[in-house]
C-alpha positions in Angstrom: 28.6 14.4 1.6 27.9 12.8 -1.8 27.0 9.2 -2.2 27.1 7.4 -5.5 25.6 4.0 -6.5 24.6 2.2 -9.7 21.4 0.4 -10.6 19.7 -0.8 -13.8 16.7 0.4 -15.8 15.0 -2.0 -18.2 14.3 -0.8 -21.7 12.4 -3.6 -23.4 14.6 -6.7 -22.8 17.8 -4.7 -22.5 19.2 -3.3 -19.2 20.8 0.1 -19.0 23.1 1.2 -16.2 21.8 4.1 -14.2 24.0 6.2 -11.9 22.3 7.5 -8.7 23.8 10.4 -6.8 22.8 11.6 -3.3 24.0 14.8 -1.7 23.4 15.3 2.0 23.7 18.7 3.5 22.6 20.4 6.8 19.2 22.2 6.9 15.6 21.4 6.8 14.8 17.8 5.7 13.7 17.6 2.1 14.5 15.8 -1.1 14.4 16.6 -4.8 14.3 14.2 -7.8 15.6 15.3 -11.1 16.1 13.5 -14.4 13.3 12.1 -16.4 11.1 14.9 -17.9 7.8 13.1 -17.6 5.2 11.7 -15.2 7.7 9.2 -13.8 9.5 11.9 -11.8 6.4 12.9 -9.8 5.4 9.3 -9.3 8.9 8.5 -8.0 8.7 11.4 -5.5 5.6 9.8 -4.0 7.2 6.3 -3.9 10.3 7.8 -2.1 8.0 9.6 0.4 6.1 6.3 1.0 9.3 4.4 1.6 10.5 7.0 4.1 7.2 6.8 5.9 7.4 3.0 6.0 10.9 3.4 7.6 9.4 5.7 10.2 11.3 8.7 8.9 9.2 11.8 9.0 9.6 14.8 6.8 7.9 18.2 7.4 
C-alpha cells in the first residue's frame, strides 16, 4: 500500500510544499529515509525511531 501526504518546509521566510510518500509491504519491520543528501537525513532517521519508541512501537 502507498500513502501520500503533503507538508511544508521553510526556506527562510518562504514555505515550500513537500510530498511525503510511504510504502508499506510485508516482511521484517524497518524503514528507510531518502531525499536530502546531507546530515539531515541521518538526523531524521533518529527522530523517526524516537517517535516510534514514544508510541510504543518496537523495531528490531
